[in-house]
BADOKOL-969567 format. One record per atom (N, C-alpha, C, CB): residue in one letter; z, x, y; residue number from 1; atom name. Coordinates in steps of 0.02 Angstrom, whole numbers, plus 50000, padded with zeros to 5 digits. Glycine has a CB too. Layout:
REM BADOKOL-969567
+------+-------+-------+-------+-----+------+
| type |    zz |    xx |    yy | seq | atom |
+------+-------+-------+-------+-----+------+
|    A |     Z |     X |     Y | NUM |   CA |
...
+------+-------+-------+-------+-----+------+
REM end
This chain:
REM BADOKOL-969567
+------+-------+-------+-------+-----+------+
| type |    zz |    xx |    yy | seq | atom |
+------+-------+-------+-------+-----+------+
|    M | 54061 | 50025 | 54153 |   1 |    N |
|    M | 54087 | 50070 | 54173 |   1 |   CA |
|    M | 54108 | 50042 | 54260 |   1 |    C |
|    M | 54038 | 50133 | 54156 |   1 |   CB |
|    A | 54142 | 50068 | 54283 |   2 |    N |
|    A | 54191 | 50037 | 54342 |   2 |   CA |
|    A | 54146 | 50104 | 54394 |   2 |    C |
|    A | 54308 | 50043 | 54327 |   2 |   CB |
|    Q | 54150 | 50065 | 54462 |   3 |    N |
|    Q | 54104 | 50105 | 54504 |   3 |   CA |
|    Q | 54167 | 50103 | 54553 |   3 |    C |
|    Q | 54020 | 50071 | 54531 |   3 |   CB |
|    I | 54153 | 50185 | 54580 |   4 |    N |
|    I | 54216 | 50232 | 54618 |   4 |   CA |
|    I | 54165 | 50235 | 54671 |   4 |    C |
|    I | 54252 | 50318 | 54580 |   4 |   CB |
|    D | 54199 | 50221 | 54725 |   5 |    N |
|    D | 54181 | 50217 | 54782 |   5 |   CA |
|    D | 54207 | 50278 | 54844 |   5 |    C |
|    D | 54202 | 50152 | 54793 |   5 |   CB |
|    F | 54161 | 50295 | 54867 |   6 |    N |
|    F | 54159 | 50370 | 54879 |   6 |   CA |
|    F | 54148 | 50381 | 54963 |   6 |    C |
|    F | 54094 | 50406 | 54831 |   6 |   CB |
|    D | 54194 | 50402 | 55002 |   7 |    N |
|    D | 54159 | 50425 | 55093 |   7 |   CA |
|    D | 54100 | 50448 | 55094 |   7 |    C |
|    D | 54195 | 50486 | 55138 |   7 |   CB |
|    V | 54111 | 50518 | 55050 |   8 |    N |
|    V | 54071 | 50577 | 55056 |   8 |   CA |
|    V | 54066 | 50631 | 54990 |   8 |    C |
|    V | 54100 | 50613 | 55116 |   8 |   CB |
|    A | 54005 | 50651 | 54981 |   9 |    N |
|    A | 53980 | 50706 | 54938 |   9 |   CA |
|    A | 53999 | 50761 | 54952 |   9 |    C |
|    A | 53920 | 50712 | 54934 |   9 |   CB |
|    V | 53993 | 50830 | 54947 |  10 |    N |
|    V | 53991 | 50876 | 54936 |  10 |   CA |
|    V | 53984 | 50908 | 54883 |  10 |    C |
|    V | 54019 | 50885 | 54955 |  10 |   CB |
|    I | 53914 | 50953 | 54908 |  11 |    N |
|    I | 53865 | 50959 | 54847 |  11 |   CA |
|    I | 53860 | 51039 | 54853 |  11 |    C |
|    I | 53783 | 50912 | 54854 |  11 |   CB |
|    G | 53907 | 51068 | 54803 |  12 |    N |
|    G | 53900 | 51142 | 54808 |  12 |   CA |
|    G | 53984 | 51137 | 54801 |  12 |    C |
|    G | 53857 | 51183 | 54887 |  12 |   CB |
|    Y | 54017 | 51205 | 54748 |  13 |    N |
|    Y | 54094 | 51209 | 54767 |  13 |   CA |
|    Y | 54120 | 51296 | 54794 |  13 |    C |
|    Y | 54141 | 51183 | 54687 |  13 |   CB |
|    G | 54056 | 51338 | 54801 |  14 |    N |
|    G | 54064 | 51360 | 54857 |  14 |   CA |
|    G | 54128 | 51387 | 54902 |  14 |    C |
|    G | 54040 | 51321 | 54879 |  14 |   CB |
|    P | 54114 | 51437 | 54934 |  15 |    N |
|    P | 54176 | 51463 | 55011 |  15 |   CA |
|    P | 54165 | 51377 | 55060 |  15 |    C |
|    P | 54125 | 51570 | 55087 |  15 |   CB |
|    T | 54117 | 51369 | 55063 |  16 |    N |
|    T | 54092 | 51296 | 55112 |  16 |   CA |
|    T | 54110 | 51241 | 55080 |  16 |    C |
|    T | 54010 | 51284 | 55124 |  16 |   CB |
|    G | 54085 | 51231 | 55039 |  17 |    N |
|    G | 54109 | 51136 | 54996 |  17 |   CA |
|    G | 54189 | 51164 | 55000 |  17 |    C |
|    G | 54069 | 51109 | 54874 |  17 |   CB |
|    L | 54211 | 51182 | 54968 |  18 |    N |
|    L | 54269 | 51197 | 54947 |  18 |   CA |
|    L | 54325 | 51177 | 55004 |  18 |    C |
|    L | 54267 | 51270 | 54928 |  18 |   CB |
|    T | 54294 | 51195 | 55070 |  19 |    N |
|    T | 54342 | 51215 | 55121 |  19 |   CA |
|    T | 54329 | 51117 | 55160 |  19 |    C |
|    T | 54310 | 51310 | 55182 |  19 |   CB |
|    A | 54266 | 51115 | 55143 |  20 |    N |
|    A | 54246 | 51048 | 55175 |  20 |   CA |
|    A | 54266 | 50998 | 55141 |  20 |    C |
|    A | 54178 | 51037 | 55184 |  20 |   CB |
|    A | 54281 | 50986 | 55102 |  21 |    N |
|    A | 54292 | 50957 | 55029 |  21 |   CA |
|    A | 54378 | 50936 | 55029 |  21 |    C |
|    A | 54270 | 51023 | 54963 |  21 |   CB |
|    S | 54404 | 51005 | 55052 |  22 |    N |
|    S | 54498 | 51001 | 55077 |  22 |   CA |
|    S | 54502 | 50972 | 55166 |  22 |    C |
|    S | 54544 | 51110 | 55074 |  22 |   CB |
|    L | 54459 | 50989 | 55187 |  23 |    N |
|    L | 54480 | 50965 | 55241 |  23 |   CA |
|    L | 54439 | 50889 | 55267 |  23 |    C |
|    L | 54474 | 51024 | 55287 |  23 |   CB |
|    L | 54423 | 50882 | 55224 |  24 |    N |
|    L | 54386 | 50800 | 55218 |  24 |   CA |
|    L | 54439 | 50743 | 55179 |  24 |    C |
|    L | 54303 | 50804 | 55162 |  24 |   CB |
|    G | 54468 | 50796 | 55123 |  25 |    N |
|    G | 54509 | 50746 | 55102 |  25 |   CA |
|    G | 54582 | 50737 | 55142 |  25 |    C |
|    G | 54517 | 50759 | 55029 |  25 |   CB |
|    Q | 54601 | 50813 | 55163 |  26 |    N |
|    Q | 54668 | 50774 | 55212 |  26 |   CA |
|    Q | 54651 | 50741 | 55247 |  26 |    C |
|    Q | 54712 | 50806 | 55254 |  26 |   CB |
|    L | 54584 | 50717 | 55297 |  27 |    N |
|    L | 54584 | 50668 | 55352 |  27 |   CA |
|    L | 54587 | 50594 | 55304 |  27 |    C |
|    L | 54509 | 50677 | 55407 |  27 |   CB |
|    G | 54600 | 50610 | 55245 |  28 |    N |
|    G | 54587 | 50544 | 55219 |  28 |   CA |
|    G | 54532 | 50514 | 55187 |  28 |    C |
|    G | 54596 | 50512 | 55258 |  28 |   CB |
|    H | 54476 | 50557 | 55193 |  29 |    N |
|    H | 54426 | 50536 | 55167 |  29 |   CA |
|    H | 54422 | 50541 | 55081 |  29 |    C |
|    H | 54377 | 50570 | 55203 |  29 |   CB |
|    R | 54391 | 50496 | 55061 |  30 |    N |
|    R | 54392 | 50532 | 54966 |  30 |   CA |
|    R | 54310 | 50541 | 54962 |  30 |    C |
|    R | 54429 | 50455 | 54879 |  30 |   CB |
|    V | 54329 | 50603 | 54943 |  31 |    N |
|    V | 54289 | 50644 | 54927 |  31 |   CA |
|    V | 54260 | 50666 | 54847 |  31 |    C |
|    V | 54316 | 50686 | 54957 |  31 |   CB |
|    L | 54195 | 50664 | 54852 |  32 |    N |
|    L | 54140 | 50686 | 54788 |  32 |   CA |
|    L | 54125 | 50733 | 54792 |  32 |    C |
|    L | 54081 | 50661 | 54776 |  32 |   CB |
|    V | 54148 | 50792 | 54753 |  33 |    N |
|    V | 54114 | 50850 | 54738 |  33 |   CA |
|    V | 54068 | 50872 | 54667 |  33 |    C |
|    V | 54164 | 50892 | 54747 |  33 |   CB |
|    V | 54006 | 50899 | 54673 |  34 |    N |
|    V | 53962 | 50897 | 54632 |  34 |   CA |
|    V | 53945 | 50972 | 54636 |  34 |    C |
|    V | 53911 | 50846 | 54646 |  34 |   CB |
|    E | 53975 | 50993 | 54564 |  35 |    N |
|    E | 53937 | 51073 | 54564 |  35 |   CA |
|    E | 53916 | 51080 | 54479 |  35 |    C |
|    E | 54006 | 51151 | 54592 |  35 |   CB |
|    R | 53864 | 51118 | 54504 |  36 |    N |
|    R | 53812 | 51130 | 54440 |  36 |   CA |
|    R | 53856 | 51169 | 54369 |  36 |    C |
|    R | 53739 | 51191 | 54472 |  36 |   CB |
|    W | 53899 | 51212 | 54403 |  37 |    N |
|    W | 53920 | 51257 | 54358 |  37 |   CA |
|    W | 53980 | 51211 | 54328 |  37 |    C |
|    W | 53939 | 51330 | 54391 |  37 |   CB |
|    P | 54003 | 51214 | 54273 |  38 |    N |
|    P | 54050 | 51200 | 54247 |  38 |   CA |
|    P | 54119 | 51240 | 54258 |  38 |    C |
|    P | 54030 | 51197 | 54192 |  38 |   CB |
|    S | 54141 | 51291 | 54270 |  39 |    N |
|    S | 54197 | 51329 | 54298 |  39 |   CA |
|    S | 54197 | 51357 | 54366 |  39 |    C |
|    S | 54207 | 51380 | 54257 |  39 |   CB |
|    L | 54233 | 51356 | 54394 |  40 |    N |
|    L | 54215 | 51417 | 54446 |  40 |   CA |
|    L | 54186 | 51475 | 54455 |  40 |    C |
|    L | 54249 | 51437 | 54463 |  40 |   CB |
|    Y | 54129 | 51495 | 54505 |  41 |    N |
|    Y | 54093 | 51546 | 54493 |  41 |   CA |
|    Y | 54108 | 51609 | 54471 |  41 |    C |
|    Y | 54069 | 51553 | 54534 |  41 |   CB |
|    G | 54175 | 51653 | 54492 |  42 |    N |
|    G | 54187 | 51712 | 54453 |  42 |   CA |
|    G | 54156 | 51757 | 54509 |  42 |    C |
|    G | 54151 | 51715 | 54373 |  42 |   CB |
|    L | 54114 | 51765 | 54543 |  43 |    N |
|    L | 54104 | 51799 | 54576 |  43 |   CA |
|    L | 54102 | 51780 | 54652 |  43 |    C |
|    L | 54060 | 51820 | 54550 |  43 |   CB |
|    P | 54131 | 51850 | 54700 |  44 |    N |
|    P | 54121 | 51818 | 54756 |  44 |   CA |
|    P | 54072 | 51807 | 54805 |  44 |    C |
|    P | 54154 | 51831 | 54778 |  44 |   CB |
|    R | 54063 | 51741 | 54853 |  45 |    N |
|    R | 53994 | 51723 | 54879 |  45 |   CA |
|    R | 54015 | 51720 | 54948 |  45 |    C |
|    R | 53956 | 51652 | 54850 |  45 |   CB |
|    L | 54068 | 51741 | 54983 |  46 |    N |
|    L | 54078 | 51762 | 55031 |  46 |   CA |
|    L | 54083 | 51813 | 55053 |  46 |    C |
|    L | 54104 | 51745 | 55041 |  46 |   CB |
|    T | 54018 | 51831 | 55113 |  47 |    N |
|    T | 53997 | 51901 | 55123 |  47 |   CA |
|    T | 54043 | 51925 | 55186 |  47 |    C |
|    T | 53911 | 51905 | 55139 |  47 |   CB |
|    H | 54046 | 51873 | 55219 |  48 |    N |
|    H | 54091 | 51912 | 55300 |  48 |   CA |
|    H | 54140 | 51854 | 55334 |  48 |    C |
|    H | 54020 | 51938 | 55381 |  48 |   CB |
|    I | 54175 | 51859 | 55361 |  49 |    N |
|    I | 54215 | 51798 | 55373 |  49 |   CA |
|    I | 54242 | 51843 | 55469 |  49 |    C |
|    I | 54299 | 51780 | 55288 |  49 |   CB |
|    D | 54243 | 51796 | 55505 |  50 |    N |
|    D | 54275 | 51814 | 55594 |  50 |   CA |
|    D | 54293 | 51753 | 55596 |  50 |    C |
|    D | 54220 | 51838 | 55669 |  50 |   CB |
|    G | 54301 | 51754 | 55654 |  51 |    N |
|    G | 54383 | 51717 | 55693 |  51 |   CA |
|    G | 54355 | 51636 | 55689 |  51 |    C |
|    G | 54405 | 51748 | 55806 |  51 |   CB |
|    E | 54295 | 51593 | 55702 |  52 |    N |
|    E | 54269 | 51531 | 55658 |  52 |   CA |
|    E | 54286 | 51502 | 55616 |  52 |    C |
|    E | 54231 | 51534 | 55636 |  52 |   CB |
|    P | 54242 | 51534 | 55558 |  53 |    N |
|    P | 54277 | 51518 | 55505 |  53 |   CA |
|    P | 54316 | 51541 | 55467 |  53 |    C |
|    P | 54255 | 51504 | 55479 |  53 |   CB |
|    A | 54362 | 51590 | 55486 |  54 |    N |
|    A | 54461 | 51600 | 55481 |  54 |   CA |
|    A | 54487 | 51529 | 55509 |  54 |    C |
|    A | 54503 | 51679 | 55547 |  54 |   CB |
|    R | 54479 | 51512 | 55556 |  55 |    N |
|    R | 54509 | 51467 | 55590 |  55 |   CA |
|    R | 54502 | 51402 | 55554 |  55 |    C |
|    R | 54485 | 51467 | 55654 |  55 |   CB |
|    L | 54449 | 51387 | 55525 |  56 |    N |
|    L | 54417 | 51338 | 55499 |  56 |   CA |
|    L | 54464 | 51323 | 55425 |  56 |    C |
|    L | 54336 | 51360 | 55492 |  56 |   CB |
|    L | 54458 | 51389 | 55397 |  57 |    N |
|    L | 54498 | 51405 | 55332 |  57 |   CA |
|    L | 54580 | 51404 | 55347 |  57 |    C |
|    L | 54475 | 51486 | 55304 |  57 |   CB |
|    S | 54598 | 51430 | 55385 |  58 |    N |
|    S | 54662 | 51410 | 55413 |  58 |   CA |
|    S | 54701 | 51337 | 55415 |  58 |    C |
|    S | 54655 | 51428 | 55472 |  58 |   CB |
|    F | 54653 | 51293 | 55403 |  59 |    N |
|    F | 54669 | 51215 | 55408 |  59 |   CA |
|    F | 54675 | 51207 | 55316 |  59 |    C |
|    F | 54590 | 51158 | 55457 |  59 |   CB |
|    A | 54618 | 51231 | 55317 |  60 |    N |
|    A | 54611 | 51191 | 55236 |  60 |   CA |
|    A | 54655 | 51234 | 55177 |  60 |    C |
|    A | 54517 | 51192 | 55206 |  60 |   CB |
|    C | 54701 | 51290 | 55188 |  61 |    N |
|    C | 54723 | 51339 | 55149 |  61 |   CA |
|    C | 54785 | 51384 | 55172 |  61 |    C |
|    C | 54668 | 51377 | 55139 |  61 |   CB |
|    D | 54806 | 51405 | 55117 |  62 |    N |
|    D | 54842 | 51459 | 55154 |  62 |   CA |
|    D | 54808 | 51523 | 55175 |  62 |    C |
|    D | 54894 | 51478 | 55115 |  62 |   CB |
|    I | 54794 | 51536 | 55231 |  63 |    N |
|    I | 54718 | 51599 | 55251 |  63 |   CA |
|    I | 54761 | 51655 | 55239 |  63 |    C |
|    I | 54674 | 51606 | 55351 |  63 |   CB |
|    E | 54808 | 51677 | 55214 |  64 |    N |
|    E | 54821 | 51762 | 55223 |  64 |   CA |
|    E | 54813 | 51759 | 55145 |  64 |    C |
|    E | 54910 | 51800 | 55263 |  64 |   CB |
|    E | 54832 | 51718 | 55099 |  65 |    N |
|    E | 54786 | 51711 | 55025 |  65 |   CA |
|    E | 54729 | 51720 | 55027 |  65 |    C |
|    E | 54784 | 51651 | 54991 |  65 |   CB |
|    A | 54700 | 51691 | 55054 |  66 |    N |
|    A | 54626 | 51674 | 55049 |  66 |   CA |
|    A | 54571 | 51727 | 55078 |  66 |    C |
|    A | 54616 | 51608 | 55087 |  66 |   CB |
|    L | 54615 | 51765 | 55129 |  67 |    N |
|    L | 54597 | 51835 | 55163 |  67 |   CA |
|    L | 54612 | 51900 | 55096 |  67 |    C |
|    L | 54660 | 51847 | 55243 |  67 |   CB |
|    R | 54665 | 51892 | 55080 |  68 |    N |
|    R | 54678 | 51941 | 55025 |  68 |   CA |
|    R | 54625 | 51972 | 54955 |  68 |    C |
|    R | 54733 | 51907 | 54998 |  68 |   CB |
|    D | 54591 | 51890 | 54944 |  69 |    N |
|    D | 54559 | 51907 | 54894 |  69 |   CA |
|    D | 54477 | 51903 | 54912 |  69 |    C |
|    D | 54582 | 51863 | 54839 |  69 |   CB |
|    S | 54478 | 51926 | 54996 |  70 |    N |
|    S | 54396 | 51919 | 55023 |  70 |   CA |
|    S | 54377 | 51993 | 55023 |  70 |    C |
|    S | 54383 | 51882 | 55112 |  70 |   CB |
+------+-------+-------+-------+-----+------+
REM end
């Protein structure tokens, strides 16, 4: 079995894990994401959003598309 090295592991692929993994990857880090569910959860987990999380999210994705579904 081949060894694969990662710089960081993100545990959980909810809104926070998704954003963290995306931002770290954009910065050039090798990111491992571990999620217990075999597919996307399918139910909303983001309860509110204000200025600071929206600002961080805008670096990770298309903020208009993300907020449209929130």
